[in-house]
Structure formats: C-alpha cells, structure tokens
C-alpha positions in Angstrom: 73.4 5.9 -72.7 76.8 7.2 -71.8 78.7 5.4 -69.1 81.9 5.3 -67.2 83.7 2.1 -66.8 86.0 0.5 -64.3 88.3 -2.5 -64.4 88.6 -4.2 -61.0 92.2 -5.2 -60.8 93.2 -4.7 -57.2 92.7 -8.2 -55.7 95.3 -10.1 -53.8 95.2 -13.1 -56.2 96.1 -15.3 -53.2 94.6 -18.5 -54.7 96.3 -17.8 -58.1 99.7 -17.2 -56.4 100.5 -14.2 -58.6 98.8 -11.1 -59.9 95.9 -12.1 -62.1 96.0 -8.8 -64.0 99.3 -9.9 -65.7 98.3 -13.5 -66.5 98.2 -14.2 -70.2 95.0 -15.4 -71.7 95.0 -16.3 -75.4 98.3 -14.5 -75.8 97.6 -11.2 -73.9 97.7 -10.0 -70.3 94.2 -10.2 -68.7 94.2 -6.4 -67.9 94.8 -5.5 -71.6 92.1 -7.9 -72.7 89.6 -6.4 -70.2 90.5 -2.8 -71.0 89.8 -3.5 -74.6 86.4 -5.0 -73.8 85.6 -1.9 -71.8 86.9 0.5 -74.6 84.5 -1.1 -77.0 81.7 0.5 -75.0 83.1 3.9 -75.7 82.9 5.0 -72.1 83.0 8.7 -71.1 85.6 7.7 -68.5 87.8 4.6 -68.1 89.2 3.7 -64.7 91.2 0.9 -63.2 90.6 0.1 -59.5 94.0 -1.2 -58.3 97.5 -0.1 -57.4 99.2 2.4 -59.6 101.3 0.7 -62.3 103.3 2.2 -65.1 101.4 0.0 -67.6 98.1 1.6 -66.6 99.1 5.2 -67.1 96.6 5.7 -69.9 93.7 5.1 -67.5 92.5 6.9 -64.4 93.7 4.9 -61.3 91.2 4.7 -58.5 92.4 3.6 -55.1 90.3 1.8 -52.5 89.5 4.0 -49.5 89.4 1.0 -47.3 92.2 -1.6 -47.7 91.2 -5.3 -47.7 87.5 -4.6 -48.2 87.3 -6.7 -51.4 85.7 -5.7 -54.7 83.1 -3.5 -52.9 85.9 -1.1 -52.1 86.8 -0.8 -55.7 83.2 -0.4 -56.8 82.6 2.3 -54.1 85.7 4.3 -55.1 84.8 4.1 -58.8 81.2 5.2 -58.1 82.5 8.2 -56.2 84.6 9.2 -59.2 82.0 8.3 -61.8 81.2 11.2 -64.2 78.4 9.4 -66.1 75.0 8.2 -64.9 76.0 4.6 -65.1 79.2 2.7 -64.2 80.1 -0.5 -66.0 82.1 -2.8 -63.7 84.3 -5.6 -65.0 86.6 -7.9 -63.0 90.0 -8.6 -64.5 89.5 -12.4 -64.0 86.4 -12.8 -66.3 88.3 -13.1 -69.7 85.3 -14.5 -71.6 83.1 -11.4 -70.9 82.1 -9.5 -74.0 81.3 -5.9 -74.7 78.0 -6.9 -76.3 76.9 -8.5 -73.0 77.9 -5.5 -71.0 76.2 -3.2 -73.5 73.0 -5.2 -73.0 73.1 -4.3 -69.3 73.1 -0.5 -70.1 69.7 -0.5 -71.7 67.9 0.5 -68.5 68.4 3.9 -66.9 68.8 2.0 -63.7 71.7 -0.4 -63.3 71.5 -4.1 -64.1 73.2 -7.1 -62.4 73.3 -10.5 -64.0 71.9 -13.4 -62.0 72.3 -17.1 -62.4 71.9 -20.3 -60.4 74.7 -19.4 -58.0 73.4 -15.9 -57.3 74.3 -12.5 -58.6 77.3 -11.8 -60.8 78.2 -8.4 -59.4 81.6 -8.1 -61.0 80.3 -7.8 -64.6 77.4 -5.4 -64.0 76.2 -1.9 -64.4 75.6 0.3 -61.4 73.9 3.7 -61.4 76.0 6.5 -59.9 73.1 6.8 -57.4 74.5 3.7 -55.7 77.5 5.6 -54.4 76.0 6.4 -51.0 74.8 2.8 -50.6 78.2 1.4 -51.3 79.9 4.0 -48.9 77.4 3.1 -46.2 78.1 -0.6 -46.6 81.9 0.0 -46.3 81.4 2.1 -43.2 79.4 -0.7 -41.6 82.1 -3.3 -42.5 79.7 -5.1 -44.7 81.9 -5.9 -47.7 79.5 -8.4 -49.3 78.8 -7.7 -53.0 75.8 -10.0 -52.8 74.4 -7.9 -49.9 75.1 -4.6 -51.7 73.3 -5.8 -54.8 70.3 -7.0 -52.8 70.0 -3.6 -51.1 70.3 -1.8 -54.4 67.6 -4.0 -56.0 65.3 -3.4 -52.9 65.8 0.4 -53.5 65.0 -0.1 -57.2 68.4 1.2 -58.2 69.2 -2.1 -60.0 67.3 -4.6 -62.0 68.1 -8.3 -62.1 69.1 -9.7 -65.5 68.7 -13.5 -65.7 71.7 -15.2 -67.4 70.6 -17.7 -70.0 72.5 -21.0 -70.4 74.5 -19.8 -73.4 75.7 -16.7 -71.5 76.8 -18.6 -68.4 80.2 -19.3 -70.0 80.9 -15.5 -69.9 81.2 -15.7 -66.1 83.9 -18.4 -65.9 86.6 -16.7 -63.8 90.2 -17.5 -63.3 90.9 -18.0 -59.6 93.6 -20.8 -59.5 96.3 -22.0 -61.8 94.0 -25.0 -62.7 91.5 -22.5 -64.1 94.1 -21.5 -66.8 
C-alpha cells in the first residue's frame, strides 16, 4: 500500500543538550540515517516535521501548528498534509529502526502501532490519514499525550496494536541523553 512518511525532528533535545537530528550515529547524522530508512519504503511523499533547515531542502518541511505541543503536533501537521492513505511516522532518535519493521506495519489498511511492556511506541508507527481529525481535536483540547491519542485511535478502530517481540525491542532504543550514545 502506498504511504506518505514523516521524520519527527523538531524536538527540543533538552536532555541531550544539542539537536539530536545532527548527532552522528555509526558515522552519519541521525536525520540522514532516518531519512534513508524512510526512503527505503518508497513513500509517495517524504516530510520532515521540524524547523526549516538548508540540509533538509530535498524534503517537504511541515511546521507544527502549536508550538511546544510535543510529537503529537508534528504527527497532526503531517496527517493534515498526508497525500496517501497511510502515514509512516519515525522519530529521529530511534537509529536502530529498520524499514523492514516499518513496512510490516503497513500491511493493514488501518494504521498499526507497536506495543511493548512499557506501552505503545507511537513514534515508529503507521497512522491512517483518517486520524487527522482526532489528532487536531487532541491538540485543541491541550491533550498532547501520544499514548492517549493512540488509545483513542484504537478505540475508534483506526489503529491496530502490534505486539513487539523480544528480538524487535532493540529497534526502539532511543537516544535521549549523551550517555545513550
């Protein structure tokens, strides 16, 4: 199924102390690594949710409509711009994520969100464009919780939960602090 894709790269990186998008991981900046992962899906549309940067000129830049609303603002903005039935979402700080895993989430006409022992993993997930009104409503209500957004989407049968097996759990190791590098 054809999809659009968005790289979430607009976070403050306050715990890291510098912009995570430009951290090097295995010899390349995180943003380049993640864009390549998304390109391997052959998306109909490739977006970056974050500030406009010269390095990102090859992608469509999507700005948050509400500042400081966290990743939900980026997901909501990308859903509004999405030109395909599904939107693949990937956070810049998940460098071990693979295109094969993301592709496995696109098998259902509905979206799919990984779920593990700590809860949902909403920043490496696939959302149907039909989630756009739900995301916009959450933002208007000042409810910026991705976990809450995912629960409501599952209740409305817009998303299915995809259980993460033990071998896949390493894909969700994210980089939040210098110690994580």
